[in-house]
C-alpha positions as a Markdown table, in Angstrom:
| # | Residue | x | y | z |
|---|---|---|---|---|
| 1 | Met | -69.9 | 30.1 | -34.2 |
| 2 | Arg | -71.8 | 30.6 | -31.1 |
| 3 | His | -69.0 | 30.4 | -29.1 |
| 4 | Leu | -67.4 | 33.6 | -30.7 |
| 5 | Cys | -70.7 | 35.4 | -30.8 |
| 6 | Gln | -71.2 | 34.7 | -27.1 |
| 7 | Arg | -67.6 | 35.9 | -26.8 |
| 8 | Trp | -68.4 | 38.8 | -28.6 |
| 9 | Glu | -71.1 | 39.6 | -26.6 |
| 10 | Asp | -69.7 | 39.3 | -24.0 |
| 11 | Ala | -66.8 | 42.2 | -25.1 |
| 12 | Leu | -69.4 | 44.7 | -26.1 |
| 13 | Arg | -71.8 | 44.9 | -23.2 |
| 14 | Pro | -70.4 | 47.2 | -21.6 |
| 15 | Trp | -70.7 | 49.6 | -24.8 |
| 16 | Leu | -74.1 | 48.9 | -25.8 |
| 17 | Asp | -77.2 | 50.6 | -24.4 |
| 18 | Ala | -80.2 | 47.8 | -23.4 |
| 19 | Asp | -81.9 | 48.1 | -26.6 |
| 20 | Gln | -79.3 | 47.8 | -28.7 |
| 21 | Gln | -78.4 | 44.1 | -26.4 |
| 22 | Arg | -81.7 | 43.1 | -26.3 |
| 23 | His | -81.8 | 44.0 | -30.6 |
| 24 | Ile | -78.7 | 41.4 | -31.1 |
| 25 | Gln | -80.3 | 38.6 | -28.5 |
| 26 | Ser | -83.6 | 39.0 | -30.4 |
| 27 | Phe | -81.5 | 36.7 | -33.6 |
| 28 | Ser | -81.7 | 33.2 | -32.2 |
| 29 | Leu | -77.8 | 31.3 | -31.4 |
| 30 | His | -79.3 | 28.7 | -34.3 |
| 31 | Gly | -79.2 | 28.7 | -37.8 |
| 32 | Gln | -79.6 | 31.5 | -40.2 |
| 33 | Ala | -80.0 | 34.1 | -37.0 |
| 34 | Leu | -77.0 | 33.2 | -35.6 |
| 35 | Ala | -75.7 | 34.8 | -39.1 |
| 36 | Ala | -77.7 | 37.8 | -38.2 |
| 37 | Arg | -76.4 | 38.3 | -35.1 |
| 38 | Thr | -72.9 | 37.3 | -35.0 |
| 39 | Ser | -73.2 | 40.1 | -38.4 |
| 40 | Arg | -74.3 | 42.8 | -36.0 |
| 41 | Leu | -72.5 | 42.0 | -33.6 |
| 42 | Leu | -69.2 | 42.1 | -36.6 |
| 43 | Ala | -70.7 | 45.6 | -37.3 |
| 44 | Arg | -70.2 | 46.8 | -33.8 |
| 45 | Arg | -66.9 | 45.8 | -33.3 |
| 46 | Leu | -65.9 | 47.6 | -36.6 |
| 47 | Leu | -66.9 | 50.7 | -35.3 |
| 48 | Leu | -64.9 | 50.5 | -32.1 |
| 49 | Gln | -61.7 | 49.5 | -34.4 |
| 50 | Gly | -63.0 | 52.5 | -36.3 |
| 51 | Leu | -63.0 | 54.9 | -33.3 |
| 52 | His | -60.4 | 53.8 | -32.0 |
| 53 | Met | -58.2 | 54.6 | -35.6 |
| 54 | Leu | -59.9 | 57.9 | -35.6 |
| 55 | Thr | -59.0 | 58.9 | -32.0 |
| 56 | Gly | -56.2 | 56.9 | -31.1 |
| 57 | Thr | -58.4 | 55.7 | -28.1 |
| 58 | Val | -61.7 | 53.6 | -27.4 |
| 59 | Pro | -63.7 | 56.0 | -25.3 |
| 60 | His | -66.3 | 54.5 | -23.2 |
| 61 | Ile | -69.1 | 55.6 | -24.9 |
| 62 | Arg | -72.2 | 53.7 | -24.9 |
| 63 | Leu | -73.8 | 53.2 | -28.4 |
| 64 | Gly | -78.0 | 53.5 | -28.5 |
| 65 | Gly | -81.1 | 53.7 | -30.9 |
| 66 | Pro | -84.0 | 51.3 | -30.9 |
| 67 | Pro | -84.0 | 48.2 | -33.5 |
| 68 | Gly | -84.0 | 49.2 | -37.2 |
| 69 | Gly | -83.8 | 53.0 | -36.5 |
| 70 | Ile | -80.7 | 55.1 | -36.4 |
| 71 | Pro | -77.7 | 54.1 | -34.0 |
| 72 | Arg | -77.1 | 57.1 | -31.9 |
| 73 | Leu | -73.3 | 58.0 | -29.6 |
| 74 | Ser | -73.8 | 59.1 | -26.7 |
| 75 | Gly | -71.9 | 61.9 | -26.1 |
| 76 | Leu | -69.6 | 62.0 | -29.2 |
| 77 | Pro | -70.0 | 64.1 | -31.8 |
| 78 | Trp | -70.5 | 61.2 | -34.6 |
| 79 | Gln | -72.9 | 59.9 | -37.0 |
| 80 | Leu | -72.9 | 55.6 | -37.6 |
| 81 | Ser | -74.8 | 54.0 | -40.0 |
| 82 | Phe | -75.0 | 49.7 | -39.9 |
| 83 | Ser | -75.9 | 47.4 | -42.5 |
| 84 | His | -75.4 | 43.7 | -42.4 |
| 85 | Ser | -75.9 | 41.4 | -46.5 |
| 86 | Gly | -76.3 | 37.9 | -45.0 |
| 87 | Gln | -72.7 | 38.2 | -46.1 |
| 88 | Ala | -70.7 | 40.7 | -44.6 |
| 89 | Ala | -71.2 | 43.5 | -42.2 |
| 90 | Phe | -70.4 | 47.1 | -42.4 |
| 91 | Cys | -69.9 | 50.2 | -40.2 |
| 92 | Ala | -69.6 | 53.6 | -41.6 |
| 93 | Leu | -68.8 | 57.0 | -39.2 |
| 94 | Arg | -68.6 | 60.4 | -39.6 |
| 95 | His | -67.2 | 63.3 | -37.8 |
| 96 | Cys | -70.7 | 65.0 | -37.1 |
| 97 | Glu | -70.0 | 68.7 | -36.5 |
| 98 | Asn | -71.3 | 70.5 | -39.0 |
| 99 | Ala | -72.2 | 68.2 | -40.6 |
| 100 | Lys | -76.0 | 68.0 | -42.7 |
| 101 | Gly | -78.5 | 64.6 | -42.5 |
| 102 | Ile | -77.8 | 62.0 | -41.9 |
| 103 | Leu | -75.6 | 59.0 | -42.0 |
| 104 | Gly | -77.1 | 55.8 | -44.2 |
| 105 | Leu | -75.4 | 52.5 | -45.4 |
| 106 | Asp | -77.2 | 50.0 | -47.2 |
| 107 | Ala | -75.4 | 46.7 | -48.4 |
| 108 | Glu | -76.9 | 44.0 | -50.6 |
| 109 | His | -76.3 | 41.0 | -52.0 |
| 110 | His | -74.8 | 41.2 | -55.6 |
| 111 | Ala | -77.2 | 38.9 | -56.8 |
| 112 | Ala | -80.0 | 40.8 | -55.0 |
| 113 | Pro | -82.5 | 42.6 | -57.6 |
| 114 | Pro | -82.0 | 46.7 | -57.6 |
| 115 | Pro | -84.2 | 49.1 | -55.8 |
| 116 | Ala | -87.9 | 49.8 | -57.4 |
| 117 | Ser | -87.1 | 53.5 | -58.6 |
């Protein structure tokens, strides 16, 4: 999985700003951290696939935003959200020219306890 992860990082580098790259690289290439790193890369690949499906092309964008903060796309009217459950990665994408609020996505393992009221 390390080799796949490194290939994905190389392929995604043109679309990730420095903060996004540092965030991904903060997860080790060993043990459980490798799964976390890989799922984050997978979510970003899903974003590019989604943009390609919706627009017919993969625009030259920069994915930014602070680690743990709201991710943003430079120059495009889209909101996005990522979530990772430890076993899966998800990306939600919404056109936002007239949308109000923020887009949120939260994946949880099916055995996780429900959130506190």
